[in-house]
C-alpha positions as CSV (number, residue, x, y, z in Angstrom):
1,Q,16.0,-5.8,-43.9
2,K,14.2,-2.7,-42.6
3,L,12.1,-4.8,-40.2
4,F,15.2,-6.6,-38.9
5,G,16.8,-3.2,-38.2
6,L,13.8,-1.9,-36.4
7,A,13.7,-5.1,-34.3
8,K,17.3,-4.7,-33.4
9,K,16.7,-1.1,-32.4
10,L,13.8,-2.1,-30.2
11,Q,15.9,-4.8,-28.5
12,R,18.7,-2.3,-27.8
13,Y,16.1,0.2,-26.5
14,L,14.5,-2.4,-24.1
15,G,17.9,-3.6,-23.0
16,F,17.7,-7.2,-24.3
17,P,18.6,-9.8,-23.5
18,G,19.3,-9.2,-19.8
19,K,18.8,-5.7,-18.6
20,W,15.1,-6.0,-17.9
21,A,15.6,-9.5,-16.3
22,V,18.2,-8.0,-13.9
23,Q,15.9,-5.2,-12.9
24,M,13.0,-7.6,-12.4
25,A,15.2,-9.8,-10.2
26,R,16.2,-6.8,-8.2
27,L,12.6,-5.7,-7.7
28,L,11.6,-9.3,-6.5
29,M,14.5,-9.4,-4.1
30,F,13.5,-6.0,-2.7
31,I,10.0,-7.3,-2.1
32,V,11.2,-10.6,-0.6
33,L,13.5,-8.8,1.8
34,L,10.9,-6.3,3.0
35,L,8.0,-8.7,3.2
36,P,8.9,-10.1,6.7
37,G,8.7,-6.6,8.1
38,F,5.4,-5.7,6.5
39,L,3.6,-9.0,6.6
40,P,2.6,-8.9,10.4
41,L,1.2,-5.4,10.0
42,I,-0.8,-6.4,7.0
43,V,-2.2,-9.5,8.7
44,H,-3.0,-7.5,11.9
45,Y,-4.9,-4.9,9.8
46,V,-6.9,-7.4,7.8
47,C,-7.7,-9.8,10.6
48,S,-8.2,-7.5,13.6
49,R,-11.7,-7.1,15.0
50,K,-10.5,-3.9,16.9
51,I,-10.3,-2.0,13.6
52,V,-13.5,-0.8,12.0
53,K,-12.6,-0.4,8.3
54,N,-14.0,1.9,5.6
55,V,-16.5,3.9,7.7
56,V,-18.3,6.3,5.3
57,Y,-18.4,9.9,6.3
58,G,-19.4,11.6,3.1
59,A,-21.1,11.3,-0.3
60,K,-18.0,10.4,-2.3
61,F,-16.3,7.0,-2.5
62,R,-13.1,8.4,-1.1
63,H,-14.9,9.7,2.0
64,Q,-13.9,6.7,4.2
65,L,-11.9,6.3,7.4
66,D,-10.8,3.6,9.7
67,I,-11.5,3.5,13.5
68,F,-9.1,1.8,15.8
69,V,-11.1,0.7,18.9
70,P,-9.3,0.6,22.3
71,R,-8.1,-2.8,23.6
72,S,-10.2,-2.6,26.8
73,Q,-13.8,-1.5,27.1
74,P,-13.9,1.9,28.7
75,Q,-16.1,2.4,31.8
76,P,-19.2,4.6,31.3
77,G,-18.1,8.2,31.7
78,E,-14.4,7.4,31.4
79,K,-12.5,9.6,29.0
80,V,-10.7,7.8,26.2
81,P,-7.8,9.4,24.2
82,I,-8.5,10.1,20.6
83,V,-5.7,10.3,17.9
84,I,-6.5,11.9,14.6
85,F,-4.0,11.1,11.9
86,I,-4.1,13.3,8.8
87,S,-2.0,11.9,5.9
88,G,0.3,14.4,4.3
89,G,1.0,14.9,0.6
90,A,-0.8,12.4,-1.6
91,W,-4.1,12.1,0.4
92,I,-5.8,13.6,-2.7
93,I,-5.5,10.2,-4.5
94,G,-7.7,8.5,-1.9
95,Y,-5.4,6.3,0.2
96,K,-5.9,6.4,3.9
97,A,-2.3,5.4,4.7
């Protein structure tokens, strides 16, 4: 009796039978709808030879950066613009983006 009551409370707490399934379906739909927008960026980042990834600049594992090389080879002595992007907020957790 007591075990049945605890199981019933647990089901009510977890939202059985359908609340979690609805939330999971909403999450999957969100991912499916956003994927076409992010997929080309992800493929470009992973496959591009113009991006030098995870260049180590310090002793710790998190001391890494990515270098985006210009499309055309600069002439000797030609000045090339440099863009430095400093991530705001949660950079402490180690993500570069």
